[in-house]
C-alpha angles and dihedrals in degrees: 000000000000094000088051092054093045093048090052093049090045096052140065092264097096095065089053088055090052092051090050089054092049090051091049090048096049094048090048096048099034094123088067107035096178094056088044095054093045089051093045092052089047089049092050092049090050092047093048091046095047094045091049089049097049093044089054100043108026099089090052089060093047097056093198110205134162135178109293095008122110095163120104131217107233130158118012126245108220095226121091090167100058137030130186113182129177120197136172123228106213112195114194122194136170115234122183088339096308129106116247123187126197118186139193127181114220131185131212122194120190124179130180120229134182126286121299090232092249105108093328092281108164116240129215132200128206138193126196126202126185147094138248113260115249114197119196104210095185138278095292097054137056116258119254123234122193111199134212092249134083133214091232126058114254116205109163100159114019105310113156124256113281092017114136110214111172091183087072093061096084098048091046094046092050092046106244103101097092102025099089136068100203138043090238091060091045093052091045089053092050092052091050099051118118138146121041142298136189127242109233121233093252091058098048115135124247114272131206134196111228111202092171116020092198093056113062091183087070095063118114135191114262133185126234088210092060111022090155088075093063104024106027134277093279094063110090128172111233106172151324114224134185117214122184113228147154097231119124122269112274117251134171104081088132088070093060095040103033091179088075085077091063112081094192088061094046092055092050100042113103131156106201119220090009088168129020098261142050105296145155088265088078092061107027138047121250091258097047092050093049094243093135103028122027115213099141130162111198133165124203140163133211127354134275 
């Protein structure tokens, strides 16, 4: 019911309702046109003002919350056909007893298109931009590399079984991936996200230890649940937060991992059995499968 109300308020239906009110008033007060016109103008002003007030404040009153989500939906973006959301991954570790934070801003773009011709089901397309997080933990320790890949299959809106879609991590972690029945509602929810939310343990991305940043063949799988095994006992995972922002998308991973500039190494660099299932990592390199730099173009239809 809430989504229906929000869709109405965020559409062009309310001006139609205003016009219907105008017609009704003119017919009712036709004997006195001057009075009818004045009353109609007043009615329009009241309708527009009330609509603007409700659109601005309704979501504050609803206080939408779900498990694992601390973000609030406040202030509607008018578009239900296009979403452009920027958000920051904030990785917090404890290193030698002191908190350390590492950040990377990502961007998810989703646009609605026409039907796919099969039963008239609307289609949507998304692009994902962002980079893996590289954390320099000091000269006496390997670096830490958080990939754009998760150990669980994320499928917030119709992705197939076994398909790794990192771009679904944010919607799932923030609790909106399975809450809506239509693409319009999903896009409206994306445009309305603000605040922060936490990535639950089951959705944490794959992490690698980096003994030598210049040599990708030295990289090894690590585990967020036991970072001490790869980085020393004084390195502990604390949290991975998502914060919605208007900051530019993070770039510059090439400076930390200079081998990314070599296409020959990119083609040859594999990490077998990157995740505990059959996956693209067994066929493509990290770069080719967008585990380090997201620039994906995907199409999908419907919802799971």
